[in-house]
PDB file with one MODEL, atoms N, CA, C and O in Angstrom:
MODEL        1
ATOM      1  N   MET A   1      38.477 -49.960  51.828  1.00  0.00           N
ATOM      2  CA  MET A   1      37.874 -50.992  51.423  1.00  0.00           C
ATOM      3  C   MET A   1      36.488 -50.706  51.057  1.00  0.00           C
ATOM      4  O   MET A   1      36.076 -50.943  49.921  1.00  0.00           O
ATOM      5  N   LYS A   2      35.598 -50.099  52.166  1.00  0.00           N
ATOM      6  CA  LYS A   2      34.114 -49.470  51.910  1.00  0.00           C
ATOM      7  C   LYS A   2      34.293 -48.474  50.851  1.00  0.00           C
ATOM      8  O   LYS A   2      33.316 -48.361  50.111  1.00  0.00           O
ATOM      9  N   VAL A   3      35.119 -47.857  50.639  1.00  0.00           N
ATOM     10  CA  VAL A   3      34.923 -46.710  49.428  1.00  0.00           C
ATOM     11  C   VAL A   3      34.907 -47.391  48.251  1.00  0.00           C
ATOM     12  O   VAL A   3      34.026 -47.219  47.409  1.00  0.00           O
ATOM     13  N   PHE A   4      35.989 -48.301  48.103  1.00  0.00           N
ATOM     14  CA  PHE A   4      35.879 -49.234  46.864  1.00  0.00           C
ATOM     15  C   PHE A   4      34.660 -49.935  46.410  1.00  0.00           C
ATOM     16  O   PHE A   4      34.205 -49.954  45.266  1.00  0.00           O
ATOM     17  N   PHE A   5      34.196 -50.511  47.472  1.00  0.00           N
ATOM     18  CA  PHE A   5      32.923 -51.375  47.030  1.00  0.00           C
ATOM     19  C   PHE A   5      31.834 -50.493  46.915  1.00  0.00           C
ATOM     20  O   PHE A   5      31.028 -50.728  46.014  1.00  0.00           O
ATOM     21  N   SER A   6      31.618 -49.356  47.776  1.00  0.00           N
ATOM     22  CA  SER A   6      30.694 -48.462  47.546  1.00  0.00           C
ATOM     23  C   SER A   6      30.650 -47.939  45.651  1.00  0.00           C
ATOM     24  O   SER A   6      29.688 -47.957  44.883  1.00  0.00           O
ATOM     25  N   ILE A   7      32.030 -47.535  45.408  1.00  0.00           N
ATOM     26  CA  ILE A   7      32.015 -46.912  44.007  1.00  0.00           C
ATOM     27  C   ILE A   7      31.494 -48.063  43.343  1.00  0.00           C
ATOM     28  O   ILE A   7      30.496 -47.906  42.640  1.00  0.00           O
ATOM     29  N   THR A   8      31.989 -49.151  43.448  1.00  0.00           N
ATOM     30  CA  THR A   8      31.966 -50.352  42.517  1.00  0.00           C
ATOM     31  C   THR A   8      30.267 -50.777  42.438  1.00  0.00           C
ATOM     32  O   THR A   8      29.827 -51.098  41.334  1.00  0.00           O
ATOM     33  N   ILE A   9      29.473 -50.771  43.461  1.00  0.00           N
ATOM     34  CA  ILE A   9      28.346 -51.057  43.466  1.00  0.00           C
ATOM     35  C   ILE A   9      27.429 -49.605  42.597  1.00  0.00           C
ATOM     36  O   ILE A   9      26.487 -49.725  41.814  1.00  0.00           O
ATOM     37  N   PHE A  10      27.953 -48.570  42.969  1.00  0.00           N
ATOM     38  CA  PHE A  10      27.285 -47.390  42.175  1.00  0.00           C
ATOM     39  C   PHE A  10      27.496 -47.821  40.745  1.00  0.00           C
ATOM     40  O   PHE A  10      26.533 -47.992  39.998  1.00  0.00           O
ATOM     41  N   VAL A  11      28.744 -48.000  40.351  1.00  0.00           N
ATOM     42  CA  VAL A  11      28.937 -48.004  38.812  1.00  0.00           C
ATOM     43  C   VAL A  11      28.211 -49.056  38.204  1.00  0.00           C
ATOM     44  O   VAL A  11      27.658 -48.782  37.139  1.00  0.00           O
ATOM     45  N   PHE A  12      28.063 -50.525  38.782  1.00  0.00           N
ATOM     46  CA  PHE A  12      27.455 -51.711  38.485  1.00  0.00           C
ATOM     47  C   PHE A  12      25.918 -51.208  38.288  1.00  0.00           C
ATOM     48  O   PHE A  12      25.416 -51.610  37.238  1.00  0.00           O
ATOM     49  N   SER A  13      25.035 -50.356  39.156  1.00  0.00           N
ATOM     50  CA  SER A  13      23.729 -50.183  39.226  1.00  0.00           C
ATOM     51  C   SER A  13      23.516 -49.528  38.114  1.00  0.00           C
ATOM     52  O   SER A  13      22.372 -49.751  37.717  1.00  0.00           O
ATOM     53  N   PHE A  14      24.259 -48.630  37.251  1.00  0.00           N
ATOM     54  CA  PHE A  14      23.936 -48.046  36.133  1.00  0.00           C
ATOM     55  C   PHE A  14      23.974 -48.902  34.923  1.00  0.00           C
ATOM     56  O   PHE A  14      23.290 -48.758  33.910  1.00  0.00           O
ATOM     57  N   ILE A  15      25.032 -49.984  35.208  1.00  0.00           N
ATOM     58  CA  ILE A  15      25.160 -50.578  33.800  1.00  0.00           C
ATOM     59  C   ILE A  15      23.799 -51.611  33.673  1.00  0.00           C
ATOM     60  O   ILE A  15      23.198 -51.835  32.623  1.00  0.00           O
ATOM     61  N   ASN A  16      23.483 -52.163  34.977  1.00  0.00           N
ATOM     62  CA  ASN A  16      22.336 -53.151  34.909  1.00  0.00           C
ATOM     63  C   ASN A  16      20.992 -52.537  35.045  1.00  0.00           C
ATOM     64  O   ASN A  16      19.951 -53.174  35.202  1.00  0.00           O
ATOM     65  N   SER A  17      21.080 -51.504  34.987  1.00  0.00           N
ATOM     66  CA  SER A  17      19.603 -50.689  34.612  1.00  0.00           C
ATOM     67  C   SER A  17      19.173 -50.790  33.604  1.00  0.00           C
ATOM     68  O   SER A  17      19.889 -50.546  32.633  1.00  0.00           O
ATOM     69  N   GLY A  18      17.868 -51.181  33.441  1.00  0.00           N
ATOM     70  CA  GLY A  18      17.117 -51.365  32.022  1.00  0.00           C
ATOM     71  C   GLY A  18      16.415 -50.438  31.485  1.00  0.00           C
ATOM     72  O   GLY A  18      16.251 -50.343  30.268  1.00  0.00           O
ATOM     73  N   ALA A  19      15.960 -49.707  32.288  1.00  0.00           N
ATOM     74  CA  ALA A  19      15.151 -48.159  32.239  1.00  0.00           C
ATOM     75  C   ALA A  19      15.702 -47.063  31.796  1.00  0.00           C
ATOM     76  O   ALA A  19      15.052 -46.189  31.223  1.00  0.00           O
ATOM     77  N   GLN A  20      17.015 -46.996  32.025  1.00  0.00           N
ATOM     78  CA  GLN A  20      18.083 -45.855  31.916  1.00  0.00           C
ATOM     79  C   GLN A  20      18.139 -45.328  30.398  1.00  0.00           C
ATOM     80  O   GLN A  20      18.820 -45.875  29.530  1.00  0.00           O
ATOM     81  N   ARG A  21      17.331 -44.191  30.190  1.00  0.00           N
ATOM     82  CA  ARG A  21      17.530 -43.729  29.188  1.00  0.00           C
ATOM     83  C   ARG A  21      18.380 -42.466  28.724  1.00  0.00           C
ATOM     84  O   ARG A  21      18.349 -41.948  27.608  1.00  0.00           O
ATOM     85  N   PHE A  22      19.063 -42.124  29.702  1.00  0.00           N
ATOM     86  CA  PHE A  22      20.245 -40.926  29.530  1.00  0.00           C
ATOM     87  C   PHE A  22      21.303 -41.526  29.886  1.00  0.00           C
ATOM     88  O   PHE A  22      21.335 -42.357  30.794  1.00  0.00           O
ATOM     89  N   HIS A  23      22.348 -41.141  29.159  1.00  0.00           N
ATOM     90  CA  HIS A  23      23.670 -41.368  29.281  1.00  0.00           C
ATOM     91  C   HIS A  23      24.537 -40.490  29.239  1.00  0.00           C
ATOM     92  O   HIS A  23      24.418 -39.806  28.222  1.00  0.00           O
ATOM     93  N   ALA A  24      25.592 -40.110  30.064  1.00  0.00           N
ATOM     94  CA  ALA A  24      26.452 -38.959  30.157  1.00  0.00           C
ATOM     95  C   ALA A  24      28.036 -39.962  30.185  1.00  0.00           C
ATOM     96  O   ALA A  24      28.170 -41.088  30.663  1.00  0.00           O
ATOM     97  N   GLY A  25      28.938 -39.231  29.607  1.00  0.00           N
ATOM     98  CA  GLY A  25      30.482 -39.887  29.681  1.00  0.00           C
ATOM     99  C   GLY A  25      31.285 -38.948  29.492  1.00  0.00           C
ATOM    100  O   GLY A  25      30.904 -38.016  28.783  1.00  0.00           O
ATOM    101  N   ILE A  26      32.646 -38.920  30.078  1.00  0.00           N
ATOM    102  CA  ILE A  26      33.588 -38.240  29.648  1.00  0.00           C
ATOM    103  C   ILE A  26      34.684 -38.968  29.304  1.00  0.00           C
ATOM    104  O   ILE A  26      34.702 -40.193  29.424  1.00  0.00           O
ATOM    105  N   ALA A  27      35.748 -38.230  28.819  1.00  0.00           N
ATOM    106  CA  ALA A  27      36.890 -38.452  28.024  1.00  0.00           C
ATOM    107  C   ALA A  27      38.229 -37.613  28.233  1.00  0.00           C
ATOM    108  O   ALA A  27      38.333 -36.409  28.464  1.00  0.00           O
ATOM    109  N   GLY A  28      39.146 -38.501  28.101  1.00  0.00           N
ATOM    110  CA  GLY A  28      40.298 -37.603  28.440  1.00  0.00           C
ATOM    111  C   GLY A  28      41.703 -37.991  27.769  1.00  0.00           C
ATOM    112  O   GLY A  28      41.814 -39.196  27.541  1.00  0.00           O
ATOM    113  N   GLY A  29      42.709 -37.251  27.441  1.00  0.00           N
ATOM    114  CA  GLY A  29      43.934 -38.005  26.734  1.00  0.00           C
ATOM    115  C   GLY A  29      44.703 -36.538  26.271  1.00  0.00           C
ATOM    116  O   GLY A  29      44.524 -35.386  26.666  1.00  0.00           O
ATOM    117  N   PHE A  30      45.450 -36.996  25.459  1.00  0.00           N
ATOM    118  CA  PHE A  30      46.615 -36.022  24.986  1.00  0.00           C
ATOM    119  C   PHE A  30      46.354 -35.677  23.613  1.00  0.00           C
ATOM    120  O   PHE A  30      45.741 -36.449  22.874  1.00  0.00           O
ATOM    121  N   ALA A  31      46.767 -34.610  23.249  1.00  0.00           N
ATOM    122  CA  ALA A  31      46.429 -34.037  21.651  1.00  0.00           C
ATOM    123  C   ALA A  31      47.798 -33.454  21.297  1.00  0.00           C
ATOM    124  O   ALA A  31      48.332 -32.563  21.957  1.00  0.00           O
ATOM    125  N   ASN A  32      48.410 -34.106  20.039  1.00  0.00           N
ATOM    126  CA  ASN A  32      49.730 -33.676  19.218  1.00  0.00           C
ATOM    127  C   ASN A  32      49.691 -33.367  18.242  1.00  0.00           C
ATOM    128  O   ASN A  32      48.645 -33.817  17.775  1.00  0.00           O
ATOM    129  N   TYR A  33      50.099 -32.939  17.680  1.00  0.00           N
ATOM    130  CA  TYR A  33      50.494 -32.796  15.692  1.00  0.00           C
ATOM    131  C   TYR A  33      51.353 -33.551  15.631  1.00  0.00           C
ATOM    132  O   TYR A  33      52.213 -33.755  16.488  1.00  0.00           O
ATOM    133  N   ASN A  34      51.179 -34.256  14.219  1.00  0.00           N
ATOM    134  CA  ASN A  34      51.906 -34.925  13.714  1.00  0.00           C
ATOM    135  C   ASN A  34      51.965 -34.921  12.039  1.00  0.00           C
ATOM    136  O   ASN A  34      51.276 -35.659  11.335  1.00  0.00           O
ATOM    137  N   GLY A  35      52.708 -34.163  11.660  1.00  0.00           N
ATOM    138  CA  GLY A  35      52.803 -33.942  10.305  1.00  0.00           C
ATOM    139  C   GLY A  35      53.932 -33.484   9.925  1.00  0.00           C
ATOM    140  O   GLY A  35      54.880 -33.755  10.662  1.00  0.00           O
ATOM    141  N   ASP A  36      54.233 -32.587   8.578  1.00  0.00           N
ATOM    142  CA  ASP A  36      55.533 -32.305   8.114  1.00  0.00           C
ATOM    143  C   ASP A  36      56.477 -31.415   8.682  1.00  0.00           C
ATOM    144  O   ASP A  36      57.605 -31.262   8.213  1.00  0.00           O
ATOM    145  N   LEU A  37      55.966 -30.714   9.867  1.00  0.00           N
ATOM    146  CA  LEU A  37      56.831 -29.874  10.539  1.00  0.00           C
ATOM    147  C   LEU A  37      57.690 -30.806  11.327  1.00  0.00           C
ATOM    148  O   LEU A  37      58.815 -30.308  11.278  1.00  0.00           O
ATOM    149  N   LEU A  38      57.738 -31.987  12.082  1.00  0.00           N
ATOM    150  CA  LEU A  38      58.331 -32.591  12.822  1.00  0.00           C
ATOM    151  C   LEU A  38      58.843 -33.824  12.305  1.00  0.00           C
ATOM    152  O   LEU A  38      58.111 -34.404  11.503  1.00  0.00           O
ATOM    153  N   GLU A  39      60.162 -34.455  12.647  1.00  0.00           N
ATOM    154  CA  GLU A  39      60.769 -35.598  11.967  1.00  0.00           C
ATOM    155  C   GLU A  39      60.415 -36.562  13.102  1.00  0.00           C
ATOM    156  O   GLU A  39      60.857 -37.703  12.968  1.00  0.00           O
ATOM    157  N   LYS A  40      59.645 -36.280  14.266  1.00  0.00           N
ATOM    158  CA  LYS A  40      59.503 -37.509  15.082  1.00  0.00           C
ATOM    159  C   LYS A  40      58.155 -37.549  15.207  1.00  0.00           C
ATOM    160  O   LYS A  40      57.503 -36.682  14.626  1.00  0.00           O
ATOM    161  N   LEU A  41      57.479 -38.564  15.990  1.00  0.00           N
ATOM    162  CA  LEU A  41      56.341 -38.997  15.709  1.00  0.00           C
ATOM    163  C   LEU A  41      55.410 -38.245  16.910  1.00  0.00           C
ATOM    164  O   LEU A  41      54.204 -38.028  16.787  1.00  0.00           O
ATOM    165  N   TYR A  42      56.285 -37.869  18.181  1.00  0.00           N
ATOM    166  CA  TYR A  42      56.099 -37.453  19.365  1.00  0.00           C
ATOM    167  C   TYR A  42      56.638 -36.607  20.142  1.00  0.00           C
ATOM    168  O   TYR A  42      57.580 -37.024  20.815  1.00  0.00           O
ATOM    169  N   VAL A  43      56.221 -35.159  20.301  1.00  0.00           N
ATOM    170  CA  VAL A  43      57.218 -34.225  20.961  1.00  0.00           C
ATOM    171  C   VAL A  43      56.560 -33.799  22.377  1.00  0.00           C
ATOM    172  O   VAL A  43      55.492 -33.191  22.444  1.00  0.00           O
ATOM    173  N   ASN A  44      57.260 -34.156  23.402  1.00  0.00           N
ATOM    174  CA  ASN A  44      56.974 -33.670  24.799  1.00  0.00           C
ATOM    175  C   ASN A  44      56.338 -32.340  24.910  1.00  0.00           C
ATOM    176  O   ASN A  44      55.322 -32.098  25.562  1.00  0.00           O
ATOM    177  N   LYS A  45      57.056 -31.473  24.189  1.00  0.00           N
ATOM    178  CA  LYS A  45      57.105 -29.970  24.484  1.00  0.00           C
ATOM    179  C   LYS A  45      55.732 -29.131  24.094  1.00  0.00           C
ATOM    180  O   LYS A  45      55.263 -28.077  24.524  1.00  0.00           O
ATOM    181  N   GLN A  46      55.213 -30.260  22.889  1.00  0.00           N
ATOM    182  CA  GLN A  46      54.189 -29.494  21.999  1.00  0.00           C
ATOM    183  C   GLN A  46      52.883 -30.274  22.397  1.00  0.00           C
ATOM    184  O   GLN A  46      51.859 -29.825  21.883  1.00  0.00           O
ATOM    185  N   THR A  47      52.724 -31.488  23.317  1.00  0.00           N
ATOM    186  CA  THR A  47      51.715 -32.252  23.883  1.00  0.00           C
ATOM    187  C   THR A  47      50.931 -31.281  24.534  1.00  0.00           C
ATOM    188  O   THR A  47      51.449 -30.492  25.325  1.00  0.00           O
ATOM    189  N   ASN A  48      49.583 -31.263  24.241  1.00  0.00           N
ATOM    190  CA  ASN A  48      48.434 -30.698  25.471  1.00  0.00           C
ATOM    191  C   ASN A  48      47.425 -31.946  25.841  1.00  0.00           C
ATOM    192  O   ASN A  48      47.478 -33.139  25.541  1.00  0.00           O
ATOM    193  N   GLY A  49      46.551 -31.234  26.560  1.00  0.00           N
ATOM    194  CA  GLY A  49      45.671 -32.246  27.124  1.00  0.00           C
ATOM    195  C   GLY A  49      44.321 -32.057  26.207  1.00  0.00           C
ATOM    196  O   GLY A  49      43.986 -31.137  25.461  1.00  0.00           O
ATOM    197  N   PHE A  50      43.623 -33.399  26.590  1.00  0.00           N
ATOM    198  CA  PHE A  50      42.046 -33.229  25.692  1.00  0.00           C
ATOM    199  C   PHE A  50      40.975 -33.783  26.465  1.00  0.00           C
ATOM    200  O   PHE A  50      41.101 -34.704  27.272  1.00  0.00           O
ATOM    201  N   ILE A  51      39.860 -33.146  26.166  1.00  0.00           N
ATOM    202  CA  ILE A  51      38.796 -33.565  27.078  1.00  0.00           C
ATOM    203  C   ILE A  51      37.667 -33.480  26.426  1.00  0.00           C
ATOM    204  O   ILE A  51      37.467 -32.645  25.544  1.00  0.00           O
ATOM    205  N   GLY A  52      36.758 -34.417  26.841  1.00  0.00           N
ATOM    206  CA  GLY A  52      35.612 -34.675  26.009  1.00  0.00           C
ATOM    207  C   GLY A  52      34.275 -34.639  26.950  1.00  0.00           C
ATOM    208  O   GLY A  52      34.293 -34.584  28.180  1.00  0.00           O
ATOM    209  N   VAL A  53      33.096 -34.683  26.109  1.00  0.00           N
ATOM    210  CA  VAL A  53      31.964 -34.880  27.104  1.00  0.00           C
ATOM    211  C   VAL A  53      30.800 -35.320  26.307  1.00  0.00           C
ATOM    212  O   VAL A  53      30.267 -34.490  25.571  1.00  0.00           O
ATOM    213  N   THR A  54      30.351 -36.503  26.365  1.00  0.00           N
ATOM    214  CA  THR A  54      29.017 -37.086  25.213  1.00  0.00           C
ATOM    215  C   THR A  54      27.854 -37.285  26.579  1.00  0.00           C
ATOM    216  O   THR A  54      27.869 -37.570  27.776  1.00  0.00           O
ATOM    217  N   VAL A  55      26.851 -36.911  25.456  1.00  0.00           N
ATOM    218  CA  VAL A  55      25.429 -37.155  26.551  1.00  0.00           C
ATOM    219  C   VAL A  55      24.590 -37.665  25.197  1.00  0.00           C
ATOM    220  O   VAL A  55      24.582 -37.058  24.126  1.00  0.00           O
ATOM    221  N   HIS A  56      23.833 -39.009  25.501  1.00  0.00           N
ATOM    222  CA  HIS A  56      22.965 -39.808  24.852  1.00  0.00           C
ATOM    223  C   HIS A  56      21.753 -39.781  25.444  1.00  0.00           C
ATOM    224  O   HIS A  56      21.585 -39.779  26.664  1.00  0.00           O
ATOM    225  N   TYR A  57      20.687 -39.754  24.421  1.00  0.00           N
ATOM    226  CA  TYR A  57      19.340 -39.533  25.068  1.00  0.00           C
ATOM    227  C   TYR A  57      18.343 -40.616  24.101  1.00  0.00           C
ATOM    228  O   TYR A  57      18.027 -40.373  22.936  1.00  0.00           O
ATOM    229  N   GLU A  58      18.007 -41.639  24.740  1.00  0.00           N
ATOM    230  CA  GLU A  58      17.131 -42.702  23.903  1.00  0.00           C
ATOM    231  C   GLU A  58      15.662 -42.280  24.195  1.00  0.00           C
ATOM    232  O   GLU A  58      14.981 -42.171  25.215  1.00  0.00           O
ATOM    233  N   LEU A  59      15.434 -42.058  22.649  1.00  0.00           N
ATOM    234  CA  LEU A  59      13.915 -41.331  22.394  1.00  0.00           C
ATOM    235  C   LEU A  59      13.071 -42.479  22.375  1.00  0.00           C
ATOM    236  O   LEU A  59      12.041 -42.386  23.043  1.00  0.00           O
ATOM    237  N   PHE A  60      13.308 -43.694  21.668  1.00  0.00           N
ATOM    238  CA  PHE A  60      12.872 -44.941  21.430  1.00  0.00           C
ATOM    239  C   PHE A  60      13.797 -45.975  21.746  1.00  0.00           C
ATOM    240  O   PHE A  60      14.860 -45.585  22.231  1.00  0.00           O
ATOM    241  N   ASP A  61      13.657 -47.139  21.596  1.00  0.00           N
ATOM    242  CA  ASP A  61      14.353 -48.336  21.433  1.00  0.00           C
ATOM    243  C   ASP A  61      15.382 -48.322  20.191  1.00  0.00           C
ATOM    244  O   ASP A  61      16.550 -48.703  20.274  1.00  0.00           O
ATOM    245  N   GLN A  62      14.777 -47.833  19.054  1.00  0.00           N
ATOM    246  CA  GLN A  62      15.818 -47.744  17.815  1.00  0.00           C
ATOM    247  C   GLN A  62      16.129 -46.432  17.585  1.00  0.00           C
ATOM    248  O   GLN A  62      16.863 -46.367  16.599  1.00  0.00           O
ATOM    249  N   LEU A  63      15.872 -45.252  18.102  1.00  0.00           N
ATOM    250  CA  LEU A  63      16.348 -44.151  18.228  1.00  0.00           C
ATOM    251  C   LEU A  63      16.955 -43.323  19.204  1.00  0.00           C
ATOM    252  O   LEU A  63      16.411 -43.162  20.296  1.00  0.00           O
ATOM    253  N   LEU A  64      18.137 -42.731  18.888  1.00  0.00           N
ATOM    254  CA  LEU A  64      19.063 -42.086  19.765  1.00  0.00           C
ATOM    255  C   LEU A  64      19.495 -40.888  19.496  1.00  0.00           C
ATOM    256  O   LEU A  64      19.974 -40.805  18.365  1.00  0.00           O
ATOM    257  N   LEU A  65      19.505 -39.979  20.076  1.00  0.00           N
ATOM    258  CA  LEU A  65      19.922 -38.495  20.149  1.00  0.00           C
ATOM    259  C   LEU A  65      21.264 -38.729  21.048  1.00  0.00           C
ATOM    260  O   LEU A  65      21.439 -39.247  22.150  1.00  0.00           O
ATOM    261  N   ARG A  66      22.166 -38.098  20.062  1.00  0.00           N
ATOM    262  CA  ARG A  66      23.734 -38.013  20.726  1.00  0.00           C
ATOM    263  C   ARG A  66      24.426 -36.632  20.779  1.00  0.00           C
ATOM    264  O   ARG A  66      24.520 -36.342  19.587  1.00  0.00           O
ATOM    265  N   GLY A  67      24.675 -36.163  21.108  1.00  0.00           N
ATOM    266  CA  GLY A  67      25.608 -34.894  21.457  1.00  0.00           C
ATOM    267  C   GLY A  67      27.163 -35.250  21.977  1.00  0.00           C
ATOM    268  O   GLY A  67      27.347 -36.266  22.648  1.00  0.00           O
ATOM    269  N   ALA A  68      28.262 -34.360  21.630  1.00  0.00           N
ATOM    270  CA  ALA A  68      29.340 -34.629  22.131  1.00  0.00           C
ATOM    271  C   ALA A  68      30.193 -33.288  21.903  1.00  0.00           C
ATOM    272  O   ALA A  68      30.146 -32.629  20.864  1.00  0.00           O
ATOM    273  N   PHE A  69      30.913 -33.005  22.929  1.00  0.00           N
ATOM    274  CA  PHE A  69      31.710 -31.754  22.832  1.00  0.00           C
ATOM    275  C   PHE A  69      33.037 -32.212  23.240  1.00  0.00           C
ATOM    276  O   PHE A  69      33.185 -32.726  24.349  1.00  0.00           O
ATOM    277  N   ASN A  70      34.276 -32.025  22.207  1.00  0.00           N
ATOM    278  CA  ASN A  70      35.735 -32.285  22.547  1.00  0.00           C
ATOM    279  C   ASN A  70      36.180 -30.673  22.375  1.00  0.00           C
ATOM    280  O   ASN A  70      35.677 -29.766  21.711  1.00  0.00           O
ATOM    281  N   PHE A  71      37.366 -30.720  23.281  1.00  0.00           N
ATOM    282  CA  PHE A  71      38.328 -29.638  23.260  1.00  0.00           C
ATOM    283  C   PHE A  71      39.996 -30.176  23.273  1.00  0.00           C
ATOM    284  O   PHE A  71      40.522 -30.943  24.079  1.00  0.00           O
ATOM    285  N   ALA A  72      40.394 -29.730  22.504  1.00  0.00           N
ATOM    286  CA  ALA A  72      41.921 -29.923  22.323  1.00  0.00           C
ATOM    287  C   ALA A  72      42.686 -28.894  21.694  1.00  0.00           C
ATOM    288  O   ALA A  72      42.267 -28.386  20.653  1.00  0.00           O
ATOM    289  N   ARG A  73      43.682 -28.559  22.173  1.00  0.00           N
ATOM    290  CA  ARG A  73      44.643 -27.509  21.811  1.00  0.00           C
ATOM    291  C   ARG A  73      45.952 -28.120  20.898  1.00  0.00           C
ATOM    292  O   ARG A  73      46.744 -28.867  21.472  1.00  0.00           O
ATOM    293  N   VAL A  74      46.121 -27.834  19.691  1.00  0.00           N
ATOM    294  CA  VAL A  74      47.174 -28.608  19.218  1.00  0.00           C
ATOM    295  C   VAL A  74      48.216 -27.689  18.750  1.00  0.00           C
ATOM    296  O   VAL A  74      47.844 -26.633  18.238  1.00  0.00           O
ATOM    297  N   ASN A  75      49.477 -27.942  18.855  1.00  0.00           N
ATOM    298  CA  ASN A  75      50.623 -27.082  18.503  1.00  0.00           C
ATOM    299  C   ASN A  75      51.373 -27.708  17.395  1.00  0.00           C
ATOM    300  O   ASN A  75      51.420 -28.887  17.043  1.00  0.00           O
ATOM    301  N   GLY A  76      51.991 -26.578  16.894  1.00  0.00           N
ATOM    302  CA  GLY A  76      52.933 -27.434  15.899  1.00  0.00           C
ATOM    303  C   GLY A  76      53.994 -26.207  15.403  1.00  0.00           C
ATOM    304  O   GLY A  76      53.666 -25.098  14.981  1.00  0.00           O
ATOM    305  N   SER A  77      55.185 -26.670  15.558  1.00  0.00           N
ATOM    306  CA  SER A  77      56.498 -25.844  15.273  1.00  0.00           C
ATOM    307  C   SER A  77      57.497 -26.447  14.833  1.00  0.00           C
ATOM    308  O   SER A  77      57.760 -27.538  15.338  1.00  0.00           O
ATOM    309  N   ASP A  78      58.292 -25.951  13.831  1.00  0.00           N
ATOM    310  CA  ASP A  78      59.568 -26.465  13.460  1.00  0.00           C
ATOM    311  C   ASP A  78      60.592 -26.237  14.032  1.00  0.00           C
ATOM    312  O   ASP A  78      61.640 -26.757  13.648  1.00  0.00           O
ATOM    313  N   ARG A  79      60.550 -25.473  15.004  1.00  0.00           N
ATOM    314  CA  ARG A  79      62.043 -25.506  15.988  1.00  0.00           C
ATOM    315  C   ARG A  79      62.421 -26.573  16.530  1.00  0.00           C
ATOM    316  O   ARG A  79      63.614 -26.721  16.795  1.00  0.00           O
ATOM    317  N   TYR A  80      61.432 -27.611  16.830  1.00  0.00           N
ATOM    318  CA  TYR A  80      62.102 -28.815  17.283  1.00  0.00           C
ATOM    319  C   TYR A  80      62.466 -29.930  16.302  1.00  0.00           C
ATOM    320  O   TYR A  80      62.746 -31.087  16.612  1.00  0.00           O
ATOM    321  N   ASN A  81      62.422 -29.432  15.124  1.00  0.00           N
ATOM    322  CA  ASN A  81      63.189 -30.685  13.867  1.00  0.00           C
ATOM    323  C   ASN A  81      64.394 -30.016  13.854  1.00  0.00           C
ATOM    324  O   ASN A  81      64.453 -28.810  13.618  1.00  0.00           O
ATOM    325  N   THR A  82      65.298 -30.655  14.072  1.00  0.00           N
ATOM    326  CA  THR A  82      66.478 -30.944  13.695  1.00  0.00           C
ATOM    327  C   THR A  82      67.224 -30.664  12.238  1.00  0.00           C
ATOM    328  O   THR A  82      68.089 -29.788  12.227  1.00  0.00           O
ATOM    329  N   LYS A  83      67.007 -31.175  11.355  1.00  0.00           N
ATOM    330  CA  LYS A  83      66.604 -31.014  10.116  1.00  0.00           C
ATOM    331  C   LYS A  83      66.566 -29.751   9.510  1.00  0.00           C
ATOM    332  O   LYS A  83      67.105 -29.661   8.407  1.00  0.00           O
ATOM    333  N   THR A  84      66.042 -28.755  10.000  1.00  0.00           N
ATOM    334  CA  THR A  84      65.816 -27.527   9.454  1.00  0.00           C
ATOM    335  C   THR A  84      66.894 -26.397   9.754  1.00  0.00           C
ATOM    336  O   THR A  84      66.748 -25.266   9.290  1.00  0.00           O
TER     337      THR A  84
ENDMDL
END
């Protein structure tokens, strides 16, 4: 319980801070090909992971610099299509 409470306080301390000019974030998920090679919308054997990192820096109140890096490997093959 102490760990959960400590993490919650840590996260909300950044959200409520008004003087914070530097912001960083991470993203994750799944990447999959959806096109003319497949008849199904989602094929488990061709699904790969996705990861992303974002960085924002506030120069002024109205001007923000933003950078992002996203990496995903996408596969496509017609061997999972039963119509061919």
